[in-house]
N, C-alpha and C positions, 0 to 999 in steps of 0.2 A: 528365389527366396530359400533361405536355409532354416532348418528346424534346429532349435537349441532348447536347452532347459536351464532355467534359473531357479535358485532355491531362496524362498522368502519365508521366514518363520518356520523353517524346517519342512516346508512343502515345496515339492518340485513343481514348477509351472512350465509347461511346454509353450514355446513361442515360435512364430515364423517371422524372420527378419531378413532384411537385405544383407548379403554377405559383407558389405562395407560397414554395416551397423552392429555386427556381432559383438565386438569388443566393447563398444560404447554401451550397448544394451546390458551386457554383463556387469560393466562398471556401475551403471545406474541401479541395476537390481541389487548389487552389493551394498550400495549406498542406502538404498531403501531398507534392506534387510538389517543393516547396522543400526539405522534409526529406530526400526521396530524393536530390536533387541534392547536398546537403551530404554525405551519406554516400557518394555516388558519387565526389565529389572526394577524399574521405579514403581511400577504399578502391577506387581505380580498377582494380586488378587482380582484383577480386572480380566474380562474376557478378551480374546484376540481382537474382536471387532472394535472394542473401545481402544485398545492399544493401537490398532491401525488408524482409527480416526484421529487420535492424539498425534501420532507420528505424521500423518498427512497434513494436519493443521500446522505442525512445526516446520515441515518442508515447505509448505505454501508461504508461511511467514518469512522464511529465509529467502525465498524467491522474490516476494514483494519487496523486502528490504534491499535486496541486491539490485532489483530493477529501479527502485527509487534512487539509490545511491548512483547508479549508472546514469540515470536521467539527469541528476544534479551535476555530475561530472561533465556530461555532454553540454549542458547549458553553459557551464563555466568555460569549457574549451571553445564553444561557439563565440562567447563574448570576447575571449582573448583573441581569437582569429579576426573578429570584426574590428577590434581595436588596432591590431597589427595591420589589417588591410587599410584602415582609415589613415594610419600614419604613413604607410607606403604610398597611398594616393597623394597625400600632402607633399611628400618628398618628390614624387614624380612631377607634380605640378611646379614645384620650386626649381627643379632641374630644367624643365621644358621651357 
């Protein structure tokens, strides 16, 4: 495990992560910090806790939308593969 520090909303947060995850963790922390900053600029009169909740809800919404889109694409790909497999099976039967 490696000790690193990430900065979110101006606060340094110490973390212990696997060496292979250092860059990914820093990238994710940067993404979260950027999202918090966007909400802080839009709702400057709100406390940090409200900003964090709104940003987390926004991140979760993006995650859910991406998962739904991926699921739909996987269903479509699966149907296409089933159709191709069916056609190939028909062709093999015709050849045999």
